[in-house]
TIBAVO-223148 format. One record per residue (C-alpha): residue in one letter; x, y, z. Coordinates in pm, whole numbers, padded with zeros to 5 digits, always signed. Layout:
<pts>
aXYZ/...
</pts>
This chain:
<pts>
x+00000+00000+00000/x+00134+00342-00108/x+00091+00592+00182/x+00145+00967+00125/x+00285+01110+00450/x+00252+01489+00490/x+00438+01722+00716/x+00263+01965+00951/x+00370+02256+00735/x+00228+02088+00429/x-00113+02026+00582/x-00129+02379+00721/x-00031+02519+00384/x-00295+02305+00213/x-00571+02413+00449/x-00462+02774+00417/x-00476+02754+00038/x-00827+02608+00055/x-00947+02884+00284/x-00778+03157+00081/x-00942+03026-00237/x-01292+03028-00086/x-01460+03350-00206/x-01724+03314+00065/x-01455+03376+00324/x-01295+03667+00142/x-01532+03936+00278/x-01739+03832+00575/x-01935+04019+00844/x-01937+03874+01194/x-02110+03982+01513/x-01995+03883+01855/x-01857+03991+02189/x-01497+04095+02235/x-01292+03888+02479/x-00922+03863+02570/x-00854+04197+02404/x-00486+04291+02368/x-00355+04621+02237/x+00006+04598+02126/x+00108+04962+02172/x+00444+04922+02002/x+00312+04757+01686/x-00036+04908+01699/x-00203+04571+01628/x-00523+04455+01804/x-00565+04090+01907/x-00889+03958+02053/x-01148+03680+02051/x-01498+03708+01909/x-01747+03488+02088/x-02116+03416+02114/x-02296+03185+02354/x-02161+02870+02178/x-01835+02940+01996/x-01515+03146+01984/x-01300+03261+01693/x-00966+03442+01698/x-00939+03786+01541/x-00655+04021+01457/x-00667+04381+01337/x-00341+04519+01203/x-00222+04870+01282/x-00311+05016+00941/x-00678+04935+01007/x-00665+04981+01386/x-00572+05349+01349/x-00909+05415+01185/x-01113+05293+01482/x-01297+05585+01642/x-01399+05420+01969/x-01208+05230+02236/x-01224+04853+02214/x-01280+04672+02541/x-01377+04331+02668/x-01750+04266+02669/x-01826+04508+02386/x-02074+04384+02124/x-01935+04458+01779/x-01979+04386+01410/x-01656+04321+01221/x-01577+04304+00850/x-01279+04114+00719/x-01156+03792+00569/x-01109+03448+00719/x-00757+03308+00691/x-00524+03052+00843/x-00214+03145+01036/x+00011+02884+00885/x+00272+02882+01163/x+00022+02766+01427/x-00243+02608+01207/x-00509+02830+01360/x-00770+02999+01149/x-00871+03353+01242/x-01053+03656+01116/x-00836+03936+00977/x-01048+04237+01068/x-01043+04542+00842/x-01331+04737+00996/x-01516+04721+01326/x-01829+04896+01446/x-02027+04884+01770/x-02332+04665+01748/x-02638+04882+01798/x-02465+05224+01823/x-02239+05424+01591/x-01865+05422+01639/x-01844+05801+01677/x-02129+05805+01924/x-01968+05534+02132/x-01627+05704+02120/x-01794+06029+02225/x-01963+05870+02525/x-01650+05680+02629/x-01430+05990+02625/x-01701+06202+02788/x-01730+05952+03073/x-01352+05942+03119/x-01311+06321+03128/x-01617+06367+03350/x-01465+06136+03609/x-01153+06355+03607/x-01371+06658+03686/x-01290+06846+03364/x-01655+06941+03311/x-01729+07051+03669/x-01898+07388+03712/x-01639+07492+03972/x-01381+07508+03690/x-01583+07758+03486/x-01443+08111+03464/x-01661+08421+03452/x-01667+08623+03131/x-01551+08988+03143/x-01843+09229+03135/x-01679+09480+02901/x-01400+09304+02706/x-01154+09523+02520/x-01012+09242+02304/x-01201+08936+02181/x-01016+08643+02024/x-01181+08429+01756/x-01054+08085+01656/x-01230+07947+01351/x-01191+07874+00981/x-01059+08140+00747/x-01319+08036+00492/x-01690+08029+00554/x-01927+08277+00712/x-01862+08205+01081/x-01600+08475+01139/x-01793+08737+00942/x-02112+08660+01136/x-01927+08706+01464/x-01760+09025+01344/x-02085+09180+01217/x-02272+09108+01541/x-01990+09243+01760/x-01948+09564+01558/x-02320+09625+01576/x-02346+09560+01949/x-02014+09685+02089/x-01782+09849+01834/x-01532+09942+02109/x-01409+09582+02133/x-01111+09481+01919/x-01138+09147+01734/x-00823+08931+01712/x-00867+08653+01457/x-00662+08332+01441/x-00758+08118+01136/x-00737+07738+01178/x-00866+07418+01024/x-01192+07315+01185/x-01224+06963+01045/x-01009+06686+00909/x-00651+06585+00974/x-00459+06828+01195/x-00760+07045+01283/x-00757+06966+01655/x-00381+07032+01677/x-00417+07373+01513/x-00699+07474+01748/x-00491+07365+02050/x-00195+07569+01925/x-00417+07874+01875/x-00556+07851+02230/x-00208+07814+02376/x-00079+08111+02177/x-00363+08336+02295/x-00279+08239+02655/x+00100+08260+02625/x+00093+08606+02466/x-00216+08728+02657/x-00374+08843+02333/x-00735+08884+02446/x-00977+08907+02739/x-01212+08634+02616/x-01187+08374+02340/x-01448+08230+02102/x-01383+07886+01951/x-01632+07836+01670/x-01732+07659+01352/x-02051+07614+01153/x-02278+07313+01152/x-02196+06976+01003/x-02208+06602+01049/x-02061+06423+01347/x-01753+06345+01138/x-01710+06713+01048/x-01735+06819+01412/x-01513+06539+01542/x-01203+06761+01585/x-01386+06934+01873/x-01413+06601+02057/x-01035+06563+02067/x-00903+06489+02417/x-00605+06724+02385/x-00835+07004+02274/x-01065+06949+02570/x-00773+06962+02814/x-00641+07277+02645/x-00979+07449+02685/x-00997+07358+03054/x-00637+07474+03114/x-00689+07811+02945/x-00649+08116+03171/x-00862+08313+02923/x-01236+08241+02945/x-01354+08042+02640/x-01692+08039+02470/x-01760+07730+02258/x-01981+07791+01954/x-01954+07473+01752/x-02225+07366+01509/x-02594+07432+01549/x-02798+07448+01867/x-02864+07072+01863/x-02498+06982+01811/x-02293+06902+02119/x-01920+06840+02139/x-01685+06776+02429/x-01544+07123+02369/x-01888+07259+02465/x-01877+07078+02800/x-01521+07193+02873/x-01572+07559+02778/x-01667+07824+03033/x-01980+07899+02832/x-02154+07723+02544/x-02328+07927+02275/x-02587+07760+02051/x-02444+07931+01739/x-02144+08149+01650/x-02372+08454+01619/x-02512+08383+01963/x-02155+08366+02095/x-02092+08717+01964/x-02406+08839+02142/x-02300+08672+02467/x-01940+08796+02466/x-02008+09172+02439/x-02282+09398+02578/x-02531+09584+02362/x-02423+09948+02330/x-02778+10070+02272/x-02896+09896+02587/x-02605+10047+02782/x-02701+10395+02660/x-03064+10330+02746/x-02966+10207+03094/x-02746+10513+03151/x-03029+10746+03048/x-03271+10564+03277/x-03039+10579+03578/x-02956+10943+03505/x-03325+11028+03509/x-03380+10817+03819/x-03092+10982+04009/x-03209+11328+03905/x-03560+11257+04028/x-03425+11107+04350/x-03205+11411+04417/x-03494+11648+04353/x-03702+11459+04608/x-03418+11464+04860/x-03359+11837+04811/x-03733+11903+04850/x-03743+11707+05176/x-03438+11894+05310/x-03592+12229+05217/x-03910+12141+05407/x-03709+12043+05713/x-03510+12368+05692/x-03828+12574+05663/x-03964+12398+05971/x-03647+12466+06167/x-03642+12835+06077/x-03989+12869+06228/x-03873+12728+06559/x-03737+12948+06840/x-03375+12851+06796/x-03345+12998+06449/x-03626+13255+06443/x-03491+13451+06748/x-03125+13384+06725/x-03041+13739+06850/x-03221+13684+07178/x-03059+13344+07216/x-02714+13501+07165/x-02790+13773+07427/x-02893+13505+07676/x-02572+13318+07612/x-02372+13642+07650/x-02533+13712+07989/x-02447+13362+08106/x-02090+13412+07982/x-02059+13746+08169/x-02186+13588+08491/x-01935+13307+08456/x-01655+13558+08392/x-01745+13758+08709/x-01758+13440+08916/x-01419+13341+08775/x-01267+13679+08873/x-01406+13657+09226/x-01274+13306+09267/x-00937+13417+09135/x-00918+13708+09386/x-01009+13475+09671/x-00739+13231+09565/x-00477+13512+09545/x-00580+13647+09885/x-00555+13307+10047/x-00211+13253+09894/x-00091+13591+10030/x-00201+13506+10386/x-00021+13175+10369/x+00290+13347+10233/x+00306+13610+10512/x+00252+13344+10777/x+00541+13144+10638/x+00760+13455+10631/x+00683+13527+11001/x+00777+13172+11093/x+01103+13199+10904/x+01187+13537+11070/x+01129+13390+11416/x+01378+13118+11337/x+01631+13351+11168/x+01984+13377+11334/x+01981+13748+11256/x+01678+13786+11483/x+01878+13634+11770/x+02179+13858+11698/x+01966+14170+11722/x+01863+14057+12074/x+02228+14081+12205/x+02356+13737+12109/x+02666+13681+11894/x+02824+13395+11700/x+03193+13298+11708/x+03350+13139+11398/x+03706+13013+11343/x+03935+13085+11053/x+03759+12809+10852/x+03434+13001+10897/x+03291+12721+11108/x+03071+12807+11408/x+03252+12754+11743/x+03028+12572+11988/x+03288+12392+12210/x+03620+12489+12375/x+03806+12207+12203/x+03749+12384+11872/x+03999+12667+11971/x+04334+12707+12139/x+04565+12990+12245/x+04684+13199+11957/x+04389+13117+11721/x+04223+13396+11534/x+03848+13397+11562/x+03565+13627+11451/x+03273+13741+11664/x+02961+13810+11453/x+02718+14062+11605/x+02400+14215+11462/x+02575+14500+11286/x+02919+14354+11200/x+03211+14128+11287/x+03486+14156+11555/x+03829+14000+11483/x+03991+13852+11799/x+04302+13659+11911/x+04252+13382+12166/x+04473+13444+12470/x+04320+13191+12701/x+04059+12916+12730/x+03883+12828+13058/x+03601+12594+13150/x+03284+12681+13333/x+03247+13032+13200/x+02888+13159+13183/x+02708+13436+13012/x+02810+13675+13291/x+03179+13622+13217/x+03245+13419+13531/x+03528+13173+13513/
</pts>
């Protein structure tokens, strides 16, 4: 018996050729749930399993196709894939080579929008506490939008009509397609770095979800939140919502509405000024009238109607006080004089001169010290005897004890 023995490589190659030749497997659509999802960041390839309640099939999505996916793949997601069925010859495993993938039951853009919105909401990027107040009377208004189209001209026309004092600083950018989000981010950063305006409008006209997708870019959202300059988002029509709208300090339903929100209406300001001018004038007239009535009432009272008599009364009181003050002053002076003379009499009674005039005298030595004891002098000393009308110079010729006032020894 002639037996044809095949190698593993040969059988895998044969099966692969059969599968590759089957046109029914060339372009297939499969629905299932993602499982065992792996994102190879370095290569950019996606590897996962597609399963239903009975079976599992391997799937791979190469980087060239993976870069087109708008939403984030995750385990448990229900998807519809398009691709071809092939055999990986090295392992003998057949798998689906996915070229396109869409969420089952919801659009890819819608799902990507909700996924990113949920992520950024959890980080607090859309919280009201982060919103900055708009300046009431901006001097410079920045506008970031397309150079073509009517958006910029609509904003300019509305602002010039409402508040021509504000200067418009325009930065043209792409608002859709490749590189649009990056240009908008760069424009916002430049306005902040160079402090070019007081408030900034980021705008574009209406369009499909694909056309507005640049305004759902994560980097753009973070740039809007980080801006020191208040930002108004005016993207699309009133029913269009982007993540830029949630991140901005204020969302305008249309670009024209943004222009109305960013600056005050000059005519209304003038009208308000005229109203308050009239109100203040009327209020002042009422106040002046009330004060005049009060003044008229006061002039009829005694204090103001007979001010001469009141002054005379006050003058009489002042004169009486002045007389009382003079009398008190005289009494004080007189009392002081009596005390002075009394003190003088006391001093005179104690004065040594008073004693000298009564016949007493004082002896002093050559040092001008008063001699009160015999041991203070000796024979031959010169002493002075002070009497009431002069001084007697004497020489001591003798000293004896027991002498009295009568000269007895």
